[in-house]
N, C-alpha and C positions, 0 to 999 in steps of 0.2 A: 368593419363598420356596423352600426346598428340600423336595422330598417324596420319601419312601422308601416304597416298597410292599414289605413283606416277604411273600414268597409262601410258600415252604415250606423244609424242611431234611430232611436224611437222616443218621441217627445210626447209624454202624457202626463196631464190631460192636454189634448191639443190646443195650440195656441191660435188666436184669431186677432188679426188677420194672419194667413199663413206665414210662417217665419222664413228667414233665409239663414239657416244655421250654418256654423262653421266651427271646425274643431282646431284647437291650438293644442300643441304637445311640447312640453318642456322637457329637455334632457340636458342636465348640467347647466351650462350658461347659454344654450341656444334654444330659441323658440321657432318652431315651424308650425305652419297651419295649412289647412286644406282650402280649397275654393269654396265659394258659397253654394250651399245646397239649396233644395227647395221642398217646402212643405214640412209636416210633422213626422215623416218617415224618410228622411233623406238618405241616398246612397251616394258614396264618393268612389270607392275602390281606388283611392290615391295612396301613393308611396312617399312616405318621408324618410329622409336618409341623414344620418349623422356619421361623420368620420371620427374614429376613435383615436387615430394617430398612435401616440406611444402611451395611451392611457386606457387600459383595458377596463372592462365593466367589473365593478367591485361588488361585494356582498351587499353594501348599502345603497347601491345605485337604484334609481327609480325613475319612473316616467310620471310626469303630471300632466293629465288629460283634462281640457276644459272645453265645454261646449257652450257656445254664445250665440244669440240671435243678432245679425247685423242689421236687421230692418226694424228692430224694435224702436218705437219713439219714446219709450221710457228710458230713464237714466240708467236703470238696472238692466243691462243686456246679458247678465249671466244667467245660464239655465242650469248648469251642474258641473261637478268635477269629480275626479277620481284619481287616486295614486295607485300605481302598479309597480310592484317590486320586481327587480330584475335578477334576484338571487337565483331562480331556477336556470338562468342562462349561464350562470357561472358555474353551477353544479354540472349542467348537461348543456355544453355550448352548442351541440348539433341539434337541439330540439328547437321547435318553433312554439312560442306561446300563442295559443289560440284562445282569445278572449271573447266570449260570445255572450251578449245581452248582459254586460256588465253594469250594475246599478250605479248611477251618479248620485253624488251628494249635493245638497244645497248649500247656501252660505252659512247656514247653522250647523253644517256637517252632520246632517240627518239624511237617511236615505229617501230618495224620490221614486217616481214610477218611471223616470227616463232612464234609457239604457243605451249602451254603445258597444259595437262589435269591431274588434281589430285584431291584427296579427303582429307579433313581434319576434324578430329573428335576428341573430348575431351571424353576420356574413364575414368570412375570411376571404383572402385573396384566392385561395383554391376554390371556394364555392363560387366566386364570381367568374373564374376562368371555366368552370364546369358548365355554368348556364350559358356562357357565350352570348349569342344574340337572342336567346329564347327570352320570352317576356318574363321578367323577374316577378311580376305580380303573380302570374300564373303558377310559377314555381312555389312561392310562399303559400298561395291559397291550397295548392295540392297537399303541401307537406303538413299544413294546419288541418285540413280535413282528414289526413291520415292519421295524424298523431292524437288530435282532439285533447290537447294538454290544457286543462282548465286553470285559470289563476283566480284565486279569491280576491274580492275586493279588500283593500287595506286603506284605512284612514290613519294618518300619523298625527293629525291635529286635533285639539280639543274642540268641542262644540262651541259654535259661535251663534249668537242670537240675531234675529232679523232686524231688531231695533237698533238705533244708533248707539255706539259704544266709543269709549275713549282708547285712542291708539297713539303711539309715539314712534316716530322714525328718527334714527340717530345715524349721522354720517360722519366718520372720522376720516380726515385725509392725512395720510403719513408723509409720503414723498413721491416725487416723480423721477423718472430716469429715461434717458435717451430721448428727450424731446427734440423734434426737428426744428432746426432754425439756428440763426446766428444772433448774437447780442440779445438774448431773451431776457425779459423781465416777467416771468410767468406768475399768474395768480389762478386759483381755481374758483370757478363759479358752480354752485350747487343749487339746483332747483328742485325742491321737494313739494310735489302736488301744487306747483304755482308759486311757492314762496322761495325767494332767492336768498342766497347767502354768498359771501365772498371771503376768501382767505386774504392774508396779507401778500403783498407783492414781494417776490423773491428774485434772486439773480441766478442765471446759468441755466444749464440743460439738465441738471440733476438736482433740483432744489428740494429742501425738506420744509414741510409746512407744519405738521403735527398740530392741527386744529379740528375741533369737533363742533357739529351743529345739531340742534334739536328742533323738531317741529311736532306739534301736538294736533290731533285731529279728532273730531267727534262726528262720526259718519257710520252708516250701516256698513258692514263688512264688504258687500259686493261692490259698492261705490269706492270704498277705500282701496280695495285690491286693484281697481282699474287706474288709480293715479299713477303717474310716472315719476321717476327720479332721474334727472338730467345732470350730468357732472361734465363740465367743459373745462378745459385748460386753455387760458387766454394769454396772449402775449401783450402786456399793458403798454409796451413802448411803440406800438403802431396804432393806426386808426382803427376804429371799432370794427368796420366793415371787413377787415382782413386780419383780425386779431386772433381768430380761433385757431389753435394749434391741432386740437382734436377733442373728441367727446365720447361719452359712453351713456347709454340710457337703458333702462330696464323698468319693468312694472313693479310696483310695491307688492303686488300678489306673488310675484316670483320670489322676493326676499322672504315674505312671510311663510311661504311654503317650503323654504329651505330648511335644512337641519339647524335647529336652534333659533329659527327665525331670523338667520343672520349669514352674511357672507363676511368671514373673519380674516382680516389681513390678506385680502386677495389682490392680485395684480390686474388691473383693467387695461386692455388694449385700446388705445385712443385712435379714433378714425375720423374722417370728415365725411358725412353722408353724401355731399355733392361731388365728392371725389373718391369714390371707393377704390379706384385703381391705384390710388397713392399709398395704400397699404397701411399698416400701423405706424402711427406718427409719434409714438411715445407710449410710456407705461405709468400708471398711477396706482399707488398701493393705498386701499382704503378698507375700512370695516363699515358695513351697512347693516342695521338692525331695524326691524319692524316688530313692535311690541304692542300687545294688547293688555287688558287689565289681568294682573296675576302673573304675566309672563316675566321671566327674569333674563336679563342680558347675560350672554356668555361672558366669562372673565376674559377680557382682552389682554392677555399676558404675551409679552414678547418671548419668543423662543430664545434659548441660549445660542450664542453664536455657533457653537460646534454641534447644534442639534441636527438631526438627519431630516432637513426639510428640502431635500433636492428635487422631490416630486412636486414641481410648481404647476399649478393651473392657472393660465391666463385667460381672463374673460374677455371676448371681443365679439364683434358682429360677424355673424356667418357670411354676410355680403362683402366682407373685406378680403380680398385675396392677398396672401403673404408668400412672397418668393423667399425660400430659405437657402441659405449657403452654410458652409461649415467653417468655423474659426478654430484653427489648430494652435495650440500652444506648445512649443518644443521646450520642455524643461530639462536643462542639462545638469547644474550643480549649484552648490552654494559653499561659501567659505567663511570660516571664522565665526560660527554661530556659538557665541560664548553665552551661557546662561549664568554661571557663576564658576569661580575658580575650582578646579579639581572636580568638576561635575559634568560629565558628558550628556548631551542632549540626544533626543530621538526626534529629529525633525520630519516635518510633513508640509508639503505645499499645496495651498488651496486657491483655486480660481473661481470667482462668483460672478455671474452675469444675470441680472434681472432675477435674483434669487435662486438661480440654478447653480449648484455647487459642484465642482469636480475636485477630486483630491488625488495626489500622488501616493505612492506606497511610503510607509513609515521607514526611514533608515534609522536603525538602532545604534545608540551609543557612538555617535560621531559628530564632529563639528565641521566636517567637510563632506557632506554627502553628495553623492553622484546618483541622479535619477535616470537620465536619459529616457525620459518618458514623453508621450504625446497626449495631451488632453484636448478633446474635441467638443466644441459647443456649436449649437445652431444658432445662426443670426439671421436677421432679415436683410435682404438685398434691397437697397433703396431703388426707388423707381428711376426711370431714365431721366425725367426732368430734375431729379435731386442728385443726379450723378456728379461725382467729383471731377475735376479737370484731369485730363490725361497725365499720367506720371512721366517723369523724365525717363529716356530710354535706359534700360538695364537688362541684363540677362534673365533675372528672376522676376517675373510680373506677378502682381497680385499679392505682394509680401506686405505685411503690416507689422511694423516694429513696435514693440511693447517695452517701454523703458523699465517699468517697476511692476512687479506682481506681488500681491500680499501673501505672506507665508504664515503659517501657524506652526509654532514649535511647541511640543508637549512640555508642559510645566509653566506656560504663561508668557514666555518671551517670543517677540515677533522680530524677525529680520527680513531684509530685502534679499531677493534671489534673482540672480541673472537668468533671463529667459528670452524667448522670441515667440512672436505670434505670426501665423499666416492664415490668409482666407483664399 
């Protein structure tokens, strides 16, 4: 896991009346923040934790740290921000980044006299076991004081002026998968800074939309970054009060400060804020761009089907618990895979779930391949109130029969393969 200890900040020149500062830290799709501080020299000593799961820190991973005043009566509550690269933790995972009096940037991306002090550490399970019941904050503080590893400030964005500017937000909705419910007629409602858009109504639990929406703004950057993007998937066949299947919400500032000012072809985990224990209620694939004057949108090019995109990152709220189980596919064999006469094929079977792909070995020069392999995928366990009725008595419980799996055969031919799945 990644642990950030927010120690203190200095606001200069001092604000009047005394501010109630708060620090928000973005890592990947998750935003976490401290409690409200007091005065122009607040001290928090609070620990923020992100679980990495199976996605380790990369060379281009970074933290976005934003300092805000929560009691300001002005529309601009923004005080300063800074971007911290996590590459040193990739090179030396055992080190602790001790960032002391790091200069914050204003909304024009120019240095201010405001600073922040924090510690960043990459914790493994072994590290957690070593600390035991010992205060994790004290451990990090001692390690930081011992190592004194300083991290230079790094700004990845071009300068923005304080006066109002032209911006454009683009939201493209591709498809949804595994939407919870029966007899669904889903549509997607997109709210960009208070401006609403709707897709066409589709049918089923895995609809394709392929629609794009644009919204222009003329605002100062600090106010523009505070606007939100709300994406809701609704079931148009029921009354409006109970029509929401799930939603995803983020700040425009998070999109703008992402690489390329965009989240490109990302899967969003849909949830219901009033029922966080219901877990993820479906997935929606979108591209979101927040562009300023002179910015160029990334080319939104669909990857080839056989591209290596098995490392799928799903964006969801950190407040939504997800109970995971394993879905296993027992792949036995295939028969009569004819591509053309007198031409043997080299077949391979591929299973895809929410963009995650698993493949069998390639069997060379055969029309009747035998794999005898097991492919294992993680899936979400439905909450108790969504549970299916009990199955009929049988010796083997928890078995899921899969009639057809998609197979990929080198040379372009696709055949059906006998298989079986269990969870």
